[in-house]
C-alpha positions as CSV (number, residue, x, y, z in Angstrom):
1,M,8.7,-57.3,-5.9
2,K,10.4,-54.0,-7.2
3,L,7.0,-52.3,-7.4
4,F,6.2,-53.4,-3.8
5,N,9.5,-52.0,-2.5
6,Q,8.8,-48.6,-4.3
7,F,5.3,-48.5,-2.8
8,F,6.7,-49.3,0.7
9,R,9.3,-46.6,0.5
10,A,6.7,-44.0,-0.7
11,F,4.4,-45.1,2.1
12,A,7.2,-44.8,4.7
13,V,8.2,-41.3,3.5
14,L,4.5,-40.1,3.5
15,S,4.0,-41.6,7.0
16,L,7.1,-39.9,8.3
17,A,6.0,-36.5,6.8
18,G,2.5,-36.9,8.3
19,L,4.0,-37.7,11.7
20,L,6.3,-34.7,11.6
21,A,3.4,-32.4,10.6
22,A,1.3,-33.8,13.4
23,C,4.2,-33.1,15.9
24,A,4.6,-29.5,14.8
25,P,2.9,-27.3,17.4
26,T,-0.1,-25.2,16.5
27,I,0.9,-21.6,17.2
28,K,-1.3,-19.8,19.6
29,I,-0.5,-16.2,20.5
30,P,-2.0,-14.1,23.3
31,D,-4.3,-11.3,22.6
32,E,-2.8,-8.2,24.1
33,A,-4.5,-4.7,24.0
34,G,-2.7,-2.5,21.4
35,V,-0.5,-5.3,20.0
36,Y,-1.0,-6.5,16.4
37,S,-0.1,-10.2,16.2
38,R,0.2,-12.8,13.5
39,A,1.7,-16.2,13.4
40,G,2.2,-18.8,10.7
41,R,4.6,-20.2,8.2
42,F,7.1,-18.6,5.9
43,A,9.2,-19.7,2.9
44,L,12.0,-17.7,1.3
45,N,13.6,-18.7,-2.0
46,V,16.4,-17.0,-3.8
47,L,16.8,-18.1,-7.4
48,D,20.3,-17.5,-9.0
49,K,19.4,-16.5,-12.5
50,T,22.9,-17.1,-13.8
51,S,22.6,-20.8,-13.1
52,D,18.8,-21.1,-13.0
53,R,19.1,-22.8,-9.6
54,N,17.9,-22.0,-6.1
55,K,20.8,-20.3,-4.2
56,D,18.9,-20.2,-0.9
57,A,15.7,-21.8,0.4
58,V,14.6,-21.4,4.0
59,Q,11.2,-22.2,5.6
60,G,9.8,-22.4,9.0
61,G,7.4,-20.6,11.3
62,F,7.1,-17.1,12.6
63,V,5.3,-15.1,15.4
64,W,4.9,-11.4,14.8
65,L,4.0,-9.0,17.7
66,D,3.8,-5.3,16.9
67,S,2.9,-2.6,19.4
68,N,4.1,0.3,17.1
69,E,6.8,1.1,19.8
70,R,8.3,-2.4,19.6
71,L,8.2,-5.1,17.0
72,T,9.2,-8.7,18.0
73,L,9.5,-11.3,15.3
74,D,10.3,-14.9,16.3
75,L,11.6,-17.2,13.6
76,R,11.1,-20.9,14.2
77,N,12.3,-24.1,12.6
78,P,9.6,-26.4,11.0
79,L,9.2,-28.3,14.4
80,G,8.5,-25.1,16.3
81,S,11.8,-24.3,18.1
82,T,12.8,-20.7,18.1
83,L,15.9,-20.1,16.0
84,A,16.1,-16.4,16.4
85,R,14.3,-13.3,17.6
86,V,14.3,-9.9,16.0
87,S,13.4,-7.0,18.3
88,V,12.9,-3.6,16.7
89,T,12.5,-0.2,18.3
90,Q,12.8,3.3,16.9
91,D,16.5,3.3,17.5
92,S,17.7,-0.1,16.6
93,A,17.1,-3.7,15.5
94,V,18.6,-6.6,17.4
95,L,18.7,-10.2,16.3
96,T,19.2,-12.7,19.1
97,H,20.1,-16.3,18.1
98,A,19.0,-19.2,20.2
99,N,22.5,-19.5,21.6
100,G,22.3,-15.9,22.9
101,E,24.6,-14.3,20.3
102,Q,23.3,-10.9,19.1
103,L,23.7,-8.8,16.0
104,V,22.6,-5.1,16.0
105,A,21.7,-2.8,13.2
106,S,20.1,0.6,12.8
107,D,16.9,-0.8,11.3
108,P,15.3,-4.2,10.7
109,D,15.8,-4.1,6.9
110,A,19.6,-3.6,7.3
111,L,19.7,-6.3,10.0
112,V,17.9,-8.9,7.9
113,A,20.0,-8.0,4.8
114,E,23.2,-8.6,6.9
115,V,21.9,-11.9,8.3
116,L,20.4,-13.4,5.1
117,G,22.5,-11.6,2.6
118,N,19.3,-10.5,0.9
119,A,17.1,-7.5,1.5
120,I,13.7,-8.4,3.0
121,P,11.3,-5.4,3.6
122,V,10.6,-5.8,7.3
123,N,9.5,-2.2,7.6
124,G,7.0,-2.7,4.7
125,L,5.8,-5.9,6.3
126,R,4.5,-3.9,9.3
127,Y,1.9,-2.5,6.9
128,W,1.5,-5.3,4.4
129,L,0.5,-7.9,7.0
130,K,-2.4,-5.6,7.8
131,G,-3.4,-5.3,4.2
132,Q,-2.1,-1.7,3.8
133,V,0.6,-0.1,1.7
134,A,3.6,1.4,3.6
135,P,4.3,5.1,3.5
136,G,6.1,6.1,0.3
137,P,5.7,5.5,-3.4
138,V,3.4,2.7,-4.6
139,A,2.3,1.5,-8.0
140,A,-0.2,-0.8,-9.7
141,I,-2.6,-1.0,-6.8
142,K,-5.5,-3.6,-7.3
143,R,-8.4,-4.1,-4.9
144,D,-11.1,-6.8,-4.7
145,A,-14.8,-6.0,-4.6
146,G,-14.6,-5.5,-0.8
147,Q,-11.9,-2.9,-1.3
148,N,-9.2,-5.2,0.2
149,L,-5.8,-4.8,-1.4
150,V,-5.0,-7.7,-3.8
151,S,-1.7,-6.6,-5.3
152,F,0.7,-3.6,-5.6
153,T,4.3,-2.8,-6.2
154,Q,6.3,-1.0,-3.5
155,S,10.0,-0.7,-2.6
156,G,10.9,-2.9,-5.5
157,W,8.6,-5.7,-4.4
158,Q,5.5,-7.1,-6.1
159,V,3.1,-7.8,-3.2
160,N,0.1,-10.2,-3.5
161,L,-2.5,-10.4,-0.7
162,S,-5.4,-12.8,-0.3
163,D,-7.7,-14.7,2.0
164,Y,-8.5,-11.8,4.4
165,D,-9.7,-12.2,8.0
166,G,-10.4,-9.4,10.5
167,K,-6.7,-8.6,11.0
168,G,-5.6,-8.6,7.3
169,P,-4.5,-11.1,4.6
170,R,-3.9,-14.7,5.6
171,R,-1.7,-15.2,2.6
172,L,1.0,-12.8,1.5
173,G,3.4,-13.3,-1.4
174,M,6.3,-11.0,-2.2
175,E,8.6,-11.1,-5.2
176,R,11.6,-9.1,-6.2
177,N,13.1,-9.6,-9.6
178,E,16.7,-8.4,-9.9
179,T,19.3,-8.7,-12.6
180,L,21.1,-11.7,-11.1
181,E,18.5,-13.2,-8.8
182,A,14.8,-13.5,-8.0
183,I,13.7,-13.5,-4.4
184,T,10.3,-14.9,-3.4
185,V,8.8,-14.7,0.1
186,R,5.6,-16.5,1.1
187,L,3.7,-16.1,4.4
188,V,0.7,-18.1,5.4
189,I,-1.1,-17.2,8.6
190,S,-2.1,-20.2,10.6
191,E,-2.7,-19.0,14.1
192,E,-5.7,-20.1,16.1
């Protein structure tokens, strides 16, 4: 009987997970002339090295729209509701929460560091999502046989790119190893 109860619980958990995954909306973003767009899922993990435990772990969806003059990044919970929007122009970066509350900073990297407590290279992502290195120093560049970037180190981040389509990599991994913590960010493009 105990084995049957364990099987039933496992089946119920897997069924619920499958139902939630089926309910999560597929992200479809419009094609606009001059706008680079990507959508998919993200996961951010911050490992506290002093205790060897995750200090932070966040995951959800994102929609990235970049016209060079304006960058808009929507962050969504796993069920697809928008939690926050980051809008970036030459002069400022504004984070608008779902409740309308806003935070303003001089640039997106400063804004994300203020909100998350950890530096995430949003400025670098403008290039990395396209399979390019950002302006500035770069090291350890590796390319595949088709000359696509596979990995490099820039701005303190080890960047790994794979599964390219016509817009760039469909998988992007970033790792930053610091004295007290290790930060890992994973992006998987899943737009239609």
